[in-house]
C-alpha positions in Angstrom: 0.0 0.0 0.0 1.4 3.4 -1.0 1.2 6.5 1.1 2.6 10.0 1.1 5.1 11.6 3.3 3.4 14.6 4.9 1.2 16.9 2.9 3.8 18.1 0.3 3.8 17.6 -3.4 5.6 14.6 -5.0 8.3 13.8 -2.5 12.0 13.4 -3.3 12.4 10.1 -1.3 10.6 7.0 -2.6 10.5 3.4 -1.3 8.6 0.3 -2.1 8.4 -2.9 -0.2 8.4 -4.1 3.4 11.0 -4.2 6.2 12.8 -7.1 4.5 13.4 -5.0 1.3 14.3 -2.0 3.4 17.1 -3.8 5.0 18.6 -4.3 1.5 18.4 -0.6 0.7 21.8 1.1 0.9 20.2 4.5 0.9 18.0 3.9 3.8 20.9 2.5 5.8 22.9 5.6 4.9 20.0 7.9 6.0 19.8 6.1 9.4 23.6 6.3 9.9 23.7 10.0 9.2 20.7 11.1 11.2 21.6 9.1 14.3 25.2 10.3 14.4 26.1 13.4 16.4 29.2 14.1 14.3 29.0 16.4 11.3 32.1 15.2 9.5 31.7 13.3 6.2 31.0 9.6 6.3 33.0 7.1 4.2 30.9 4.5 2.5 31.2 1.0 1.0 32.0 1.6 -2.7 30.5 -1.7 -3.7 27.0 -0.3 -3.6 26.0 0.7 -7.1 23.6 3.6 -7.4 22.0 5.1 -10.5 21.5 8.7 -11.2 17.8 9.4 -11.8 18.1 13.2 -12.6 20.4 16.2 -12.4 18.9 19.6 -11.7 20.7 23.0 -12.0 20.0 26.2 -10.2 21.5 29.6 -9.5 23.7 29.8 -6.4 23.0 32.3 -3.6 24.7 35.6 -2.9 26.6 34.3 0.2 30.4 34.2 0.2 30.4 30.7 1.6 29.7 29.0 -1.7 31.8 31.4 -3.6 34.9 30.6 -1.6 34.6 26.9 -2.5 33.6 27.1 -6.1 33.9 29.7 -8.8 30.7 28.3 -10.4 27.6 30.5 -10.6 25.4 27.4 -10.5 24.8 24.4 -8.2 23.4 20.9 -8.9 21.0 18.6 -7.1 21.4 14.9 -8.0 18.7 12.3 -7.4 20.0 8.7 -7.0 18.4 5.4 -6.6 19.4 1.9 -5.5 16.4 0.3 -7.1 14.4 0.5 -3.8 14.7 4.0 -2.6 15.6 7.2 -4.4 17.0 10.4 -2.6 17.8 13.9 -3.8 21.3 15.0 -2.8 23.3 18.1 -3.3 26.5 17.8 -5.3 29.5 19.4 -3.7 30.5 22.4 -5.9 34.0 21.0 -6.5 32.3 18.1 -8.4 30.4 20.4 -10.8 32.9 19.8 -13.6 31.6 16.2 -13.8 28.3 17.6 -15.0 30.0 20.2 -17.2 31.7 17.3 -19.0 28.6 15.1 -19.0 30.5 12.4 -17.1 27.9 12.5 -14.3 24.5 12.2 -16.1 21.1 10.7 -15.9 21.2 7.0 -16.2 24.9 6.7 -15.1 26.0 4.3 -12.4 28.0 5.7 -9.5 29.5 4.7 -6.2 29.2 7.3 -3.5 32.4 7.0 -1.4 31.9 10.0 0.9 28.9 12.1 1.9 27.7 14.3 4.7 24.6 15.7 6.3 24.5 19.5 5.9 22.3 21.8 8.0 20.8 24.8 6.2 21.6 27.7 8.6 19.4 30.1 6.7 16.3 28.1 7.1 14.6 26.5 10.1 14.6 22.7 10.5 16.2 22.0 7.2 19.2 19.7 6.3 20.2 17.7 3.2 22.6 15.1 2.0 25.7 16.3 0.2 27.9 14.1 -2.0 31.5 14.8 -1.2 33.2 12.1 -3.3 32.1 9.5 -5.8 33.3 7.0 -8.3 31.8 6.7 -11.8 30.9 3.2 -12.9 32.5 1.9 -16.0 29.2 1.3 -17.9 26.0 3.1 -18.5 23.1 1.6 -16.5 19.7 0.8 -18.0 17.9 4.1 -18.6 14.5 2.4 -18.4 15.1 1.6 -14.7 11.7 2.0 -13.0 11.7 4.5 -10.1 10.2 3.0 -7.0 7.0 4.5 -5.6 6.6 6.0 -2.1 5.9 4.2 1.1 6.0 5.7 4.6 6.8 2.6 6.6 10.5 2.1 5.7 11.3 5.7 6.6 9.7 5.8 10.1 13.0 5.0 11.7 14.3 8.4 10.6 11.8 10.2 12.7 13.4 9.1 16.0 15.8 12.0 15.8 15.4 15.7 15.1 17.8 15.6 12.3 15.9 12.8 10.7 12.7 14.8 10.9 14.5 17.8 9.3 15.9 15.7 6.6 12.5 14.2 5.7 11.0 17.7 5.7 13.6 18.9 3.2 13.3 15.9 0.9 9.6 16.4 0.5 10.0 19.7 -1.3 10.4 20.1 -5.0 12.6 23.2 -4.7 16.4 23.3 -4.8 18.1 22.1 -1.6 20.3 25.1 -1.1 20.2 28.9 -0.9 16.4 29.2 -0.9 15.9 29.2 -4.7 12.4 28.4 -5.8 12.9 26.9 -9.2 15.4 24.9 -11.3 16.9 25.9 -14.6 17.4 23.9 -17.8 20.5 21.8 -17.6 22.2 23.2 -20.7 20.9 26.7 -21.3 18.9 29.4 -19.5 16.3 30.4 -22.1 14.0 27.4 -22.1 11.0 26.8 -19.8 11.9 24.1 -17.2 10.1 22.5 -14.3 6.6 22.1 -13.0 6.3 25.8 -12.3 5.9 26.4 -16.0 2.3 25.9 -16.8 1.5 24.6 -20.3 -0.9 26.3 -22.7 -4.0 27.3 -20.8 -7.4 26.5 -22.4 -9.2 29.8 -22.9 -12.6 30.3 -21.2 -15.6 29.5 -23.2 -17.8 32.1 -21.6 -18.6 35.3 -23.5 -16.3 38.1 -22.6 -18.5 41.1 -21.6 -16.8 43.9 -23.4 -19.8 46.2 -23.5 -19.5 47.1 -19.8 -15.8 47.8 -20.0 -14.2 51.1 -20.6 -11.6 50.3 -23.3 -8.7 52.5 -24.4 -6.8 52.3 -27.6 -3.1 52.1 -27.8 -2.7 55.4 -29.5 -4.8 57.2 -26.8 -2.7 55.4 -24.2 0.5 56.7 -25.7 -0.8 60.3 -25.4 -2.4 60.1 -21.9 -0.2 57.7 -20.0 1.6 60.4 -18.0 -1.6 61.9 -16.6 -3.5 58.7 -15.8 -3.1 56.7 -12.6 -5.5 53.8 -13.3 -5.6 52.8 -16.9 -8.7 51.4 -18.7 -8.7 47.9 -20.1 -6.9 47.1 -23.3 -8.1 44.8 -26.1 -5.1 43.7 -28.2 -3.8 41.0 -30.4 -0.3 39.5 -30.1 1.7 40.3 -33.3 5.2 39.1 -32.3 6.6 37.0 -29.5 10.3 36.9 -28.3 12.2 34.1 -26.6 12.5 34.2 -22.9 15.3 36.2 -21.3 16.8 35.1 -18.0 18.5 37.9 -16.1 19.3 36.0 -12.9 22.6 36.5 -11.2 23.9 35.2 -7.8 23.1 38.5 -6.2 19.5 38.6 -7.7 16.8 38.2 -5.1 13.9 37.9 -7.5 12.3 34.4 -7.3 11.7 34.1 -11.1 14.1 36.5 -12.9 12.5 36.2 -16.3 11.1 38.6 -18.9 9.5 38.1 -22.3 8.8 40.7 -24.9 5.7 40.8 -27.1 4.3 43.3 -29.5 0.5 43.8 -29.4 -1.7 45.8 -31.7 -5.2 47.1 -32.0 -6.8 49.2 -34.8 -4.8 52.3 -33.7 -1.2 51.0 -33.6 1.3 48.5 -32.3 3.1 48.8 -28.9 5.6 46.6 -27.0 4.5 44.6 -24.0 6.7 43.0 -21.3 5.8 40.0 -19.2 7.8 40.1 -15.9 9.1 37.5 -13.4 6.6 35.0 -12.0 4.0 35.8 -14.6 6.4 34.2 -17.2 6.0 30.6 -15.8 2.3 31.2 -15.5 1.5 32.7 -18.9 4.4 32.5 -21.4 3.4 29.2 -22.9 -0.2 30.3 -23.3 0.5 33.5 -25.2 1.0 32.9 -28.9 1.1 35.0 -32.1 -2.5 35.8 -33.0 -3.8 35.4 -29.4 -6.3 38.1 -28.4 -5.9 39.5 -24.9 -8.0 41.6 -22.5 -5.6 43.4 -20.1 -6.2 45.3 -16.9 -4.1 46.5 -14.0 -1.0 47.0 -16.1 1.6 49.7 -15.9 3.2 51.9 -18.6 6.8 53.2 -18.8 9.3 54.4 -21.3 10.5 51.5 -23.5 14.0 50.1 -23.5 15.4 51.1 -26.9 18.5 49.0 -26.9 16.6 45.8 -27.4 16.0 44.1 -30.8 12.7 44.7 -32.6 10.6 42.5 -34.9 10.2 43.6 -38.5 6.6 44.8 -39.0 4.8 43.1 -41.9 1.9 45.5 -42.2 3.0 49.1 -43.1 -0.5 50.4 -42.3 -0.1 49.7 -38.6 1.4 52.7 -36.7 4.4 51.9 -34.6 4.1 53.1 -31.0 7.5 52.0 -29.6 8.4 54.9 -27.3 6.5 53.4 -24.3 5.8 49.8 -23.3 3.1 48.0 -21.4 4.3 46.1 -18.3 2.5 43.1 -16.8 3.8 42.6 -13.3 3.1 39.9 -10.7 2.5 42.6 -8.0 2.1 46.3 -7.3 -0.3 45.8 -9.0 -0.7 42.3 -10.2 -1.8 42.3 -13.8 -5.1 40.8 -14.9 -4.7 38.8 -18.1 -7.6 37.2 -19.9 -7.4 35.2 -23.2 -10.3 35.8 -25.5 -11.3 32.6 -27.3 -10.9 32.6 -31.0 -14.5 31.9 -31.7 -15.5 35.0 -29.7 -13.3 37.5 -31.6 -15.6 39.9 -33.4 -14.9 41.7 -36.7 -16.2 45.0 -35.3 -13.2 45.1 -32.9 -11.1 45.8 -36.0 -8.0 44.0 -34.6 -5.3 43.7 -37.3 -4.6 40.4 -38.9 -1.3 38.6 -38.7 0.7 39.0 -41.9 3.9 37.3 -43.0 6.7 37.8 -45.5 7.4 34.3 -46.8 10.0 34.0 -49.5 11.2 31.1 -51.6 14.8 29.8 -51.8 15.0 31.2 -55.3 14.3 34.7 -54.1 16.8 34.5 -51.3 19.9 35.1 -53.5 18.5 38.5 -54.5 18.0 39.8 -51.0 20.4 42.1 -49.1 22.2 41.5 -45.8 20.0 41.8 -42.7 16.7 41.2 -44.6 14.1 39.7 -42.3 11.8 37.0 -43.8 9.7 33.9 -43.1 10.3 30.5 -44.7 8.7 27.1 -45.1 10.6 24.0 -46.2 11.0 20.3 -46.2 13.9 19.4 -43.9 16.6 17.3 -45.5 19.4 17.7 -42.9 19.4 18.3 -39.2 22.7 18.9 -37.4 23.5 17.9 -33.8 22.8 20.3 -31.0 25.8 22.4 -30.0 26.5 25.2 -27.6 28.6 28.4 -27.7 29.4 30.7 -24.7 27.5 33.9 -24.4 30.8 35.6 -23.3 34.3 34.4 -22.6 34.7 32.7 -19.2 30.9 32.8 -18.8 28.9 29.7 -17.7 25.9 30.8 -19.8 25.5 29.2 -23.3 23.5 29.6 -26.4 22.0 26.4 -27.8 21.9 26.0 -31.6 21.8 23.6 -34.5 22.1 23.8 -38.3 19.2 22.7 -40.6 18.8 22.4 -44.3 15.3 22.7 -45.9 14.1 22.7 -49.5 10.9 24.3 -50.9 11.0 23.2 -54.6 11.8 26.6 -56.1 15.4 25.5 -56.7 17.6 22.5 -55.8 19.6 24.7 -53.3 18.2 24.4 -49.7 17.7 27.0 -47.1 20.7 26.9 -44.7 19.3 27.7 -41.3 21.1 28.5 -38.1 18.5 27.8 -35.5 19.1 29.0 -31.9 16.8 27.9 -29.1 13.6 29.9 -29.2 12.2 28.9 -25.8 10.3 26.1 -27.6 12.3 23.1 -26.3 9.7 20.5 -27.4 9.7 21.8 -31.0 13.5 22.4 -31.1 14.3 18.8 -30.0 11.8 17.3 -32.4 13.2 18.7 -35.7 14.2 15.8 -37.9 14.5 15.2 -41.7 11.2 14.9 -43.7 9.3 17.3 -41.4 7.7 20.5 -42.6 9.5 23.4 -40.9 8.2 27.0 -40.6 10.5 29.7 -39.3 9.4 33.3 -38.8 11.4 36.5 -38.4 14.6 35.0 -39.8 17.5 37.3 -40.5 19.6 37.0 -43.7 23.4 36.7 -43.3 25.9 36.8 -46.1 29.6 37.4 -46.2 31.0 39.9 -48.7 34.4 40.6 -50.0 35.6 44.2 -50.0 34.6 44.4 -53.6 31.1 43.4 -52.9 31.3 39.9 -54.4 29.3 37.2 -52.6 31.7 34.6 -51.4 29.4 32.1 -49.6 25.9 30.8 -49.8 23.6 33.1 -47.8 22.1 31.6 -44.8 19.3 32.6 -42.3 19.7 32.9 -38.6 17.0 33.2 -35.9 16.3 36.5 -34.2 15.0 37.1 -30.7 11.5 37.2 -32.2 11.7 34.0 -34.3 9.2 31.2 -33.8 9.5 27.7 -35.3 6.8 25.2 -36.0 7.1 21.6 -37.3 4.7 18.9 -38.6 1.9 18.3 -36.1 1.8 21.9 -34.9 0.7 23.8 -38.0 -3.0 23.4 -37.6 -4.7 26.7 -36.7 -1.6 28.8 -37.3 -2.2 32.1 -39.0 0.3 31.4 -41.8 -1.6 28.4 -43.2 -3.6 30.7 -45.5 -0.5 32.4 -46.9 -0.3 31.9 -50.7 3.4 30.7 -50.6 2.6 28.2 -47.9 -0.2 26.9 -50.0 2.1 26.6 -53.0 4.6 24.7 -50.9 1.9 22.2 -49.8 1.0 21.6 -53.4 4.7 20.9 -54.2 5.2 18.5 -51.3 2.2 16.5 -52.4 4.0 15.7 -55.7 7.2 14.4 -54.0 8.0 10.7 -53.4 9.0 9.6 -50.0 11.8 7.4 -51.2 13.4 10.2 -53.1 13.3 12.5 -50.1 14.7 9.8 -47.9 17.8 9.3 -50.1 19.0 12.8 -49.4 18.0 12.9 -45.7 21.0 13.2 -43.3 21.2 13.8 -39.6 24.1 14.7 -37.3 27.8 14.6 -37.8 30.5 17.3 -38.2 29.2 20.4 -40.0 30.8 23.8 -40.2 29.2 26.7 -41.9 29.9 29.1 -43.5 33.3 28.0 -45.0 36.3 30.1 -44.2 37.3 32.5 -47.1 40.1 31.8 -49.4 42.5 34.3 -47.9 43.5 34.5 -44.3 43.3 38.3 -44.5 39.7 38.0 -45.4 39.1 35.7 -42.5 40.6 38.3 -40.1 39.0 41.3 -41.7 39.4 44.2 -39.2 40.5 41.9 -36.4 44.0 41.6 -35.1 45.3 38.3 -36.5 47.7 37.8 -33.6 44.8 38.0 -31.1 43.1 35.1 -32.9 46.0 32.8 -32.8 46.3 30.0 -30.1 49.6 28.4 -29.3 49.9 24.7 -29.4 51.0 24.7 -25.8 47.7 26.4 -24.9 45.5 24.1 -26.9 45.3 21.3 -24.4 44.2 23.7 -21.6 41.6 25.3 -23.9 40.2 21.9 -24.9 40.0 20.7 -21.3 38.1 23.8 -20.3 35.3 23.1 -22.8 31.9 22.1 -21.5 29.6 19.4 -22.9 28.7 20.0 -26.6 30.5 23.3 -26.5 31.9 24.3 -29.9 34.9 26.6 -30.3 37.2 27.5 -33.1 41.0 27.8 -32.7 43.7 29.1 -35.1 47.2 27.5 -34.9 50.3 28.1 -36.8 53.0 25.6 -37.4 54.2 22.9 -39.8 52.6 19.6 -41.0 54.9 16.7 -40.4 52.6 13.7 -41.2 49.4 12.9 -43.1 47.6 9.6 -43.2 44.5 8.4 -45.0 42.2 6.0 -43.2 39.3 4.3 -45.0 36.5 3.9 -42.5 33.8 2.6 -44.8 34.8 -0.9 -45.7 33.6 -3.6 -43.3 31.0 -2.4 -40.8 33.5 -2.9 -38.0 35.3 0.2 -39.1 32.0 2.0 -39.5 31.9 1.8 -35.7 29.6 -1.2 -35.5 31.7 -2.6 -32.7 31.9 -0.3 -29.7 35.5 0.6 -29.0 37.2 1.6 -25.9 37.4 5.3 -25.6 40.9 6.7 -25.5 41.8 9.9 -23.7 43.5 12.2 -26.1 45.8 13.3 -23.3 47.0 9.8 -22.6 44.4 8.2 -20.3 41.6 5.8 -20.9 38.1 7.0 -20.0 36.4 3.5 -19.8 37.9 2.8 -16.4 36.2 3.8 -13.1 36.9 7.4 -12.2 37.3 8.5 -8.6 36.0 12.0 -7.9 36.8 13.7 -4.7 35.8 16.9 -2.9 38.4 17.5 -0.3 40.3 20.7 0.8 43.5 18.7 0.9 43.2 17.5 -2.7 43.4 19.3 -6.1 40.0 20.5 -7.2 40.6 19.0 -10.6 38.3 16.3 -9.5 39.0 13.6 -12.0 41.7 11.0 -11.1 42.0 7.9 -13.2 42.3 4.8 -11.2 43.9 3.0 -14.1 45.7 4.8 -16.9 46.3 3.5 -20.4 49.1 5.4 -22.1 49.2 5.7 -25.9 52.7 5.1 -27.3 53.3 7.7 -30.0 55.6 5.2 -31.8 53.9 1.9 -31.5 50.1 1.5 -31.3 49.1 0.2 -27.9 47.3 -3.1 -27.8 44.0 -2.8 -25.8 42.0 -5.3 -24.0 38.6 -6.1 -25.4 35.6 -6.4 -23.1 34.0 -9.8 -22.5 30.6 -8.7 -23.9 31.9 -8.9 -27.5 30.6 -12.3 -28.3 29.6 -13.7 -31.6 25.9 -13.7 -30.7 26.0 -10.0 -29.6 27.7 -9.0 -32.9 25.4 -11.0 -35.0 22.1 -9.9 -33.4 22.8 -6.3 -32.8 24.3 -5.4 -36.2 22.2 -6.7 -39.1 24.0 -8.0 -42.2 22.6 -5.2 -44.3 24.9 -2.8 -42.6 27.9 -5.0 -43.5 26.7 -5.2 -47.1 26.3 -1.4 -47.3 29.9 -0.9 -46.2 31.1 -3.2 -49.1 29.2 -1.1 -51.6 30.9 2.1 -50.4 33.3 4.3 -52.4 36.5 2.5 -51.4 37.0 1.0 -54.9 40.1 3.1 -55.2 42.1 0.9 -53.0 43.5 -1.6 -55.5 45.5 -3.6 -53.0 42.3 -4.4 -51.2 40.7 -5.7 -54.4 43.5 -8.1 -54.9 42.9 -9.6 -51.5 39.2 -10.0 -52.2 39.1 -12.4 -55.1 35.3 -12.8 -55.0 33.8 -9.9 -53.1 30.1 -10.2 -52.2 27.9 -8.4 -54.6 24.5 -9.0 -53.0 22.7 -9.3 -49.8 21.6 -12.9 -50.1 25.1 -14.2 -50.9 26.6 -12.2 -48.1 24.1 -13.4 -45.7 24.6 -17.0 -46.6 28.3 -16.7 -46.4 28.4 -15.2 -42.9 25.7 -17.5 -41.6 27.6 -20.5 -42.9 30.8 -19.3 -41.2 29.0 -18.7 -37.9 27.5 -22.1 -38.0 30.8 -23.7 -38.7 32.4 -21.9 -35.8 29.6 -22.9 -33.5 29.8 -26.6 -34.5 33.6 -27.1 -34.5 34.8 -25.0 -31.5 33.8 -24.9 -27.9 32.1 -21.8 -26.7 35.0 -20.5 -24.7 37.4 -20.8 -27.6 34.8 -19.0 -29.9 34.4 -16.1 -27.5 38.2 -15.8 -27.1 38.6 -15.7 -30.9 35.9 -13.1 -31.4 37.3 -11.0 -28.6 40.7 -11.1 -30.2 39.3 -10.0 -33.6 37.3 -7.3 -31.9 40.5 -6.1 -30.2 42.2 -5.7 -33.6 39.2 -4.0 -35.0 39.0 -1.5 -32.2 42.7 -0.8 -32.7 42.2 -0.1 -36.4 39.0 2.0 -35.8 40.6 4.2 -33.2 44.2 5.0 -34.0 46.0 4.7 -37.3 48.9 2.4 -37.2 52.1 4.4 -38.0 54.7 3.0 -40.4 58.1 1.7 -39.4 60.9 4.1 -38.5 62.7 3.5 -41.8 59.6 4.5 -43.8 59.8 8.2 -42.9 59.9 10.6 -45.9 58.1 8.4 -48.3 54.5 7.3 -49.0 53.6 3.9 -47.8 50.6 1.9 -49.2 49.5 -1.4 -47.9 46.9 -3.4 -46.0 47.1 -4.1 -42.3 46.1 -7.4 -40.8 42.4 -6.3 -40.5 42.1 -5.2 -44.1 42.2 -1.5 -43.3 43.7 0.4 -46.2 46.0 3.2 -45.2 48.4 5.6 -47.0 50.9 7.6 -45.0 53.4 10.3 -45.5 55.8 11.5 -42.8 58.4 14.3 -43.0 62.0 13.2 -42.8 62.4 15.6 -39.9 59.5 14.1 -37.9 61.6 11.4 -36.2 64.0 14.0 -34.8 61.2 16.4 -33.8 59.3 13.7 -32.0 62.2 12.9 -29.7 62.2 16.5 -28.3 58.5 17.0 -27.9 57.2 17.9 -24.5 53.7 16.7 -25.4 51.8 15.0 -28.2 48.0 15.4 -28.3 46.1 12.6 -30.0 42.9 13.8 -31.6 43.4 11.9 -34.9 40.6 9.4 -34.6 37.2 10.0 -36.2 34.6 9.8 -33.5 31.2 8.2 -34.2 29.6 11.6 -33.2 31.5 13.2 -36.1 30.0 11.0 -38.8 26.8 12.1 -40.5 24.2 9.4 -40.7 21.5 8.4 -43.2 18.2 9.2 -41.7 15.8 6.3 -41.1 12.3 7.5 -40.4 11.3 4.4 -38.6 14.0 5.1 -36.0 13.6 8.9 -35.9 13.0 8.9 -32.1 16.3 7.2 -31.4 18.2 9.4 -33.9 16.7 12.6 -32.5 17.7 11.5 -29.0 21.3 10.8 -30.1 21.7 14.2 -31.6 20.0 16.2 -28.9 21.6 17.1 -25.6 21.7 14.7 -22.7 18.3 14.5 -21.0 18.0 15.9 -17.5 16.0 13.0 -16.2 16.2 9.3 -16.7 12.8 8.0 -17.6 11.2 5.5 -20.0 10.5 8.4 -22.3 14.3 8.9 -22.8 15.0 5.2 -23.2 14.1 4.9 -26.8 15.8 1.6 -27.7 19.0 -0.4 -27.3 20.3 0.5 -30.7 23.7 1.9 -31.4 24.4 5.0 -33.4 27.2 3.2 -35.2 24.7 0.7 -36.7 23.3 3.4 -39.0 24.8 3.9 -42.4 27.3 6.7 -42.8 26.6 9.6 -45.2 30.4 9.8 -45.8 31.3 7.7 -48.8 35.0 8.0 -48.2 37.6 7.9 -45.5 39.3 10.6 -43.5 42.8 12.0 -43.0 44.8 12.2 -39.8 47.1 15.2 -39.9 49.9 15.7 -37.5 50.9 19.3 -36.9 53.7 20.7 -34.7 54.0 24.3 -33.3 56.6 26.7 -34.6 58.7 25.9 -31.5 58.5 22.1 -32.1 57.5 21.6 -28.5 53.9 20.3 -28.9 52.4 18.1 -31.7 48.7 17.5 -32.2 46.9 14.9 -34.3 43.7 16.2 -35.9 41.1 14.8 -38.2 40.6 16.2 -41.7 37.3 15.2 -43.3 37.1 16.5 -46.9 34.1 16.1 -49.2 34.1 14.8 -52.7 33.0 17.3 -55.4 30.8 14.9 -57.4 28.9 13.6 -54.4 25.7 15.4 -53.4 26.9 16.2 -49.9 25.2 18.6 -47.6 28.7 19.9 -46.7 29.4 21.1 -50.2 27.3 24.2 -49.8 29.4 27.4 -49.8 32.6 25.8 -51.2 34.1 27.4 -54.2 33.7 24.3 -56.5 36.8 25.4 -58.5 38.7 22.6 -60.1 42.1 22.1 -58.5 45.0 19.7 -58.8 44.1 17.4 -55.9 47.4 17.8 -54.0 47.2 17.6 -50.3 47.8 21.3 -50.0 44.9 22.0 -52.4 42.5 19.7 -50.7 43.2 21.1 -47.3 42.9 24.6 -48.6 39.7 24.1 -50.5 38.1 21.5 -48.2 37.1 19.1 -51.0 38.5 16.5 -53.3 38.1 17.3 -57.0 37.1 14.2 -59.0 36.2 16.2 -62.2 38.8 16.6 -64.9 39.4 20.0 -66.4 40.1 20.7 -70.1 41.9 24.0 -69.3 45.4 23.6 -70.6 46.6 26.6 -68.5 45.9 24.7 -65.3 48.5 22.3 -63.8 47.9 18.6 -64.5 45.3 17.2 -62.2 46.3 14.3 -60.0 44.0 11.3 -59.5 41.5 11.6 -56.7 42.6 8.2 -55.3 43.9 8.6 -51.7 47.2 6.9 -52.4 47.9 9.4 -55.2 46.8 12.4 -53.1 49.1 11.3 -50.2 52.1 11.2 -52.5 51.9 15.0 -52.9 52.1 15.7 -49.1 55.8 16.2 -49.4 55.1 19.6 -50.9 54.1 20.7 -47.4 57.4 19.7 -45.9 59.0 22.5 -43.9 56.2 24.9 -45.0 54.7 27.2 -42.4 50.9 27.0 -42.4 47.9 28.4 -40.5 45.2 25.8 -39.6 41.7 26.6 -38.5 40.4 23.9 -36.1 36.9 23.2 -35.1 36.7 21.7 -31.6 33.6 20.2 -30.0 33.4 18.4 -26.6 31.2 15.3 -26.7 31.4 14.5 -23.0 33.3 11.9 -21.0 36.7 13.1 -22.2 35.8 12.8 -25.9 36.8 15.9 -27.9 36.4 16.3 -31.6 39.2 18.3 -33.3 38.7 18.7 -37.0 40.8 20.7 -39.5 38.4 23.1 -41.2 40.9 24.9 -43.5 44.6 25.4 -44.0 46.3 28.6 -45.2 49.9 28.7 -46.3 51.9 31.6 -44.8 52.8 32.6 -48.4 49.1 33.2 -49.1 
């Protein structure tokens, strides 16, 4: 029988079962131990007890100096953990915040709490809470579909025998943050989205007739002329014309409970005026106020408007703009009265203006000027992964954004959209290929040379007033009657789903717009020296990145090695076999991590219990995990994925073709061959021997997939072609000076492996929920809704039909070397990453490919151009010697994917002579 603790809302401590199960609960035992002890020092725990993180919640820290002295972070975290019987909300010690910043500690992760304490809240009466002082991260992710136990009062009665136990239970029953008296939580990864139960969803409007006859209404124009002399203003009847994203203005010193504001622009028959929704009215009303909603307002205030804000572009020139003053809806002094007028009760005699739009087609976009504001509708063909950028240097506040391509049928070129979060998290996270996307108040961006020549494909970015809608949310929207929207619907009806699916891509590395041809154009009016980062600083900069944070760095140095790796032959090198993650700085991240909060220890809270060093000369042999059995490989990764990999564009590797005398050409033959081999293995060998053999082959595959195998010492200075034992074709060039330089390096950073998160994937509509989950940010809470399936991202076909290059660069002082990934596109392939590139035919040397960003597989008939080299990787690598002892400037795109995985990709190379 389930009962509730006290009279609070949903409690934070849950338990199910009788006394026998309670005795098995590690958390209940811990609570009893802490509440009955008179000492306040931390308690050391048995690390064998595995707990699972249910949720992680973030909130703004308080203004006190106590927290500031222990952590420079502006935010604190509460972590809810469960042992399968009980779940308890704990406070995370501020020194452990970086575990959340790096997404090492996340919902669904297994942990071992090694030290915790019971902390009394001295600013509130009868309140105390658990604080995690030290923990160990489990080696594997726990089942995210773990059911959270329900509540029972009986197992917790033992805690009420002491005053501290009563205080603890009282605190755990609240839904508010544990520390500093804050009343609400923030989103985990940005500040502009609604988050928590305080945010009321869309309110259904009342269906009673609104009695306007007895009200004394005032027009906006009359209000603008008489607001100084009036004390109590008459009611306003207005329609919402524009809506902005939420603005969070909270700081640690802020004492406002809900420091939010949202701008609107409302209009009646006399004009249009800004309106501001303040503080606690935002959680109550923001998600109910939409463009086109009619409002009846009373008890509002009026003041001069803030002119430094952005403004929406008016669509109706006949509406008079009244932007010198603004209407304020406050939660108190006085509390504003807001009433939504149902759509069916809006009368024509009120003469409220209609919502107008300025939809354009992709064909019209090329003729528009910089900064033009427009609305678009399109069919999504590419959706990029969610990424974050800092609002300011050294700030903990981030903007959340993603890149999207959408076509509308007016031309083959898509809209390129840079979508920042618009305070519509459900819509933003549900964008996927093959959905109909509407974006309003988008601003045109295009880069121009000093001569005025367009150098890149124009793209659209969101403004503060942008709103986005996707399939399933278009019904009833004002734009559905727009002629261009109707034309788009007619075009979509003539499209075939299979044709659209072929060009649908999701995720992977994407950088737009491409850097200009000349470094001087890249810098423009900026100081080039201020943009450069030294190779010695690069490690520190990468370590400081937060989860999914993207940042660009510019390095100067020389290239000493280039290697081509084909990752699209067998599905093993597509990433179908999970590989052990390698720390680019020399440590493995798959081992348990001990995290401590102690004044005697360094606040760099991660300490590897076991380290796996990567030998820069000889590739380190790694241990495979025992779960790599033949059954697991066969069942999890279907044979069609293996077949797709054989049909990839690796035909250029002639040595490989010699090894494969009769390569499989069809699915049935491949399936029969593999099944026959598996049956033979099962019948002739014992299970232990089979598992050992599969583990050994997996070990070799993981080695090939992660780190290219360097050639022998005597191979320096020449191009090597060949096939390794696992069939992986590689072509390598190394500078003759690299051997000597390497002996004197102080550090070698290894980022030369292509991560699964960097590979764009073919979109499969059937598995859209899983793909969207993989390319959104980590969920705040572990629930069945977030546990989509047990699939692996690597099992989806890659949209890259070729391999990648590992480039080794050393700084000008030859003290630090760094391996980075270079992932060019092929000109003839219809890749989403070709947009904005110059498309000029070049000679396919390594220098030309790294400068242009693409491989040219089209021959030129121009006799004035130098002879073009074959686009085969082995021929391209042979030209790398041209870069020997050449000073270059490299633009690197860096993105942190959590858990020590950092993506470092060469975006463009400039020669110093250029």
